[in-house]
Each structure stands twice: as C-alpha cells, then as structure tokens.
C-alpha positions in Angstrom: -152.7 72.5 54.5 -150.8 74.0 51.9 -147.6 76.2 52.4 -147.6 79.2 50.7 -144.3 78.4 48.5 -146.8 75.7 47.2 -149.8 77.6 46.7 -147.7 79.7 44.4 -146.3 76.4 42.4 -150.1 75.3 41.9 -150.7 78.7 40.8 -148.1 78.9 38.4 -148.5 75.2 36.8 -152.3 76.1 36.7 -151.5 79.9 34.8 -149.4 77.5 32.2 -152.0 75.1 31.5 -154.7 77.5 31.4 -153.1 79.5 28.6 -153.4 76.8 26.6 -157.0 75.8 26.9 -159.8 76.4 24.8 -162.6 74.8 27.4 -163.0 75.4 31.4 -165.6 74.3 33.0 -166.7 75.2 36.4 -168.4 73.2 39.0 -169.2 71.9 42.4 -167.5 68.6 43.9 -169.0 68.3 46.7 -171.2 65.1 47.4 -169.2 63.1 45.3 -167.6 59.7 46.7 -163.8 58.5 45.7 -164.4 56.3 43.2 -167.1 58.7 41.5 -164.0 61.6 41.3 -161.4 59.1 39.9 -163.2 57.0 37.5 -164.2 61.3 36.6 -160.5 62.0 36.5 -160.1 59.0 33.8 -162.6 59.8 31.7 -161.2 63.4 30.8 -157.9 62.3 31.1 -159.0 59.9 28.7 -160.6 62.6 26.5 -157.7 65.0 26.5 -158.6 67.3 29.5 -157.7 68.1 33.0 -159.7 68.5 36.3 -158.8 69.8 39.3 -160.2 70.6 43.0 -159.0 74.0 43.7 -158.9 76.6 45.8 -160.8 79.4 45.2 -157.6 81.8 45.7 -155.0 79.7 43.8 -157.7 79.7 40.4 -158.0 83.3 40.9 -154.3 84.3 40.7 -153.5 81.5 38.2 -156.4 82.8 35.4 -155.0 86.0 36.0 -153.9 87.4 32.6 -155.2 84.3 30.5 -158.7 83.7 28.5 -160.4 82.0 31.8 -159.5 85.0 33.7 -163.1 86.2 34.4 -164.5 82.9 35.1 -162.9 82.4 37.7 -163.0 85.9 39.2 -164.3 86.2 42.9 -164.7 82.8 43.2 -166.7 81.3 46.5 -167.9 78.1 47.8 -166.6 74.7 46.3 -165.2 74.6 43.2 -163.5 72.3 41.0 -162.8 72.9 37.3 -162.2 71.1 34.6 -160.1 71.8 31.3 -158.8 70.8 28.0 -157.3 71.9 24.6 -158.4 69.1 23.0 -162.0 68.7 22.0 -164.8 70.7 24.4 -167.4 68.5 23.6 -166.2 65.3 24.9 -165.5 67.5 28.5 -168.9 69.1 28.3 -170.4 65.2 27.9 -168.2 63.4 30.4 -169.3 66.0 33.1 -173.1 65.8 32.1 -173.5 62.3 32.8 -171.3 62.7 36.1 -173.9 65.8 37.0 -177.1 63.2 35.5 -175.5 60.5 37.8 -174.9 62.9 41.1 -176.7 64.9 41.9 -175.1 67.1 44.4 -172.2 67.9 41.1 -173.9 71.0 39.6 -172.1 73.4 36.7 -171.7 77.3 37.9 -170.0 78.1 34.2 -167.9 77.8 31.2 -165.6 79.4 29.2 -165.6 78.1 25.9 -163.6 79.3 22.9 -163.1 82.5 24.0 -166.9 83.1 25.6 -168.3 82.8 28.8 -171.1 79.9 28.5 -174.1 79.1 30.5 -175.1 76.0 32.0 -177.9 75.8 29.5 -175.3 75.9 26.9 -172.9 73.4 28.3 -175.7 70.7 28.6 -176.8 71.8 24.8 -172.6 71.6 24.0 -173.2 67.8 25.6 -175.6 66.8 22.8 -173.5 67.8 20.0 -171.6 64.7 18.2 -167.8 64.3 19.2 -164.9 65.6 17.1 -164.0 62.1 16.1 -168.0 61.7 15.3 -168.1 64.3 12.9 -164.2 63.9 11.5 -165.8 60.2 10.5 -168.8 61.4 9.6 -166.7 63.7 7.2 -164.7 60.9 6.1 -167.9 58.5 4.9 -169.1 61.7 3.2 -165.8 61.9 1.4 -164.8 58.3 0.8 -168.2 57.7 -0.7 -168.4 58.6 -4.2 -164.8 56.9 -4.4 -166.4 54.3 -2.9 -169.3 54.6 -5.3 -166.9 54.7 -8.4 -164.5 51.7 -7.9 -167.7 49.6 -7.3 -169.6 50.7 -10.7 -165.4 50.2 -12.1 -165.6 46.7 -10.4 -168.5 46.6 -11.9 -168.0 46.8 -15.9 -165.7 43.3 -16.0 -168.0 41.6 -14.4 -171.3 42.6 -16.7 -169.1 42.8 -19.7 -168.6 38.8 -18.6 -171.6 38.4 -18.4 -173.5 39.8 -21.2 -170.6 38.5 -23.3 -172.0 34.9 -21.6 -174.4 35.4 -22.5 -174.1 36.5 -26.8 -171.9 33.4 -26.6 -175.0 31.2 -25.7 -177.1 33.0 -27.8 -175.0 32.1 -30.9 -174.6 28.4 -29.9 -177.7 27.9 -29.7 -178.7 30.5 -32.4 -176.7 29.1 -35.4 -178.0 25.2 -35.5 -181.7 25.9 -34.8 -184.5 26.4 -37.3 -185.9 30.2 -38.0 -188.9 30.5 -36.8 -192.0 29.9 -39.5 -193.3 32.8 -40.8 -197.2 32.7 -40.0 -199.7 31.8 -42.2 -201.8 35.1 -43.8 -205.6 34.1 -43.4 
C-alpha cells in the first residue's frame, strides 16, 4: 500500500501532466493481461501519450484545477486513464483496437479539446484519419500542382526534340523526292 506522501507526489506529477494535455480517455483495465497492458503502454507512448492505472482519489486530486477536472471527479470502481497532448485520433485508435481485442476493457468517458465526449464519439474519433495521415494528404495536395508543372516543363524539351527530329526527317526525305503528279482531269 502506498504511503500518503507517495500518493501526494503521484497526484502532483499527474496534475502537471494533465495541465498540458488535449485528450484524456477514462477506461477500465480489468481483464487485461500483463502482456496486453505492456503492449498497450508501448503503443500509447509511441503515439506521444501516456497510460496509467490510477486510484480514484489520486485521479480526483490530480485533476483538480486542470481541464480534466470534470471528467475525473467522483470516480468509482477500477479506472485507468490514457492522455496525450499530441494526436487525439491516434490515442483513440489504439484504445479502440484494445477494446475490440479485450472485451473486458471498456471506455467510461473522454475529454477531447476542451469538452467531455461520449463513448460513441470516442469510437467516431478513432475512425478519423490520424494527424500524420491528414498532413500527408495535405502535403500531397500541395505538392501535386508543382509536380504537374515540373512534369510539363520537363516534357517541353523532349517534345521539341521529337518535333525537330520529325521536321529533319521530313526535309531529308522531302528535298530529293519528286513532287506528286497532279491528277488528270477527266
């Protein structure tokens, strides 16, 4: 059992982290094996987030004065939280996949970009393209006109060379050849 000083330290550390996040997702953690939990933590950390199992009183104390205060107030049962200051879609995708693979893992609520969201909204959030995917699409769209212009400009010398070559061939064969005979009038 943790001593009071350890709980206060944990609450202070969590408060510092919660003050700077854009997304917090509250869930249960029962029914997850150690292997699944380790994999989940690694995936969330790779996406720029954190995941931890918290005591209800520690979570409530830590959330006091942070944007997540309403979400983490009056908790009961066993809870875990996942949070990020980075991409909320990536976090939602990871947690949704775990929820599909581990039926005992359930969402309780979420807080995204300043508002509390429902479980259905978390699932819809998970179906959106991630921030990296959207940036990639934007970069493609921005790059496409320049790429087309470069292709067109590169084609000009090639087309000029082809036309010149055809003109030289036409002159070469056309200069020594006899003019076609006019058709006889009837």
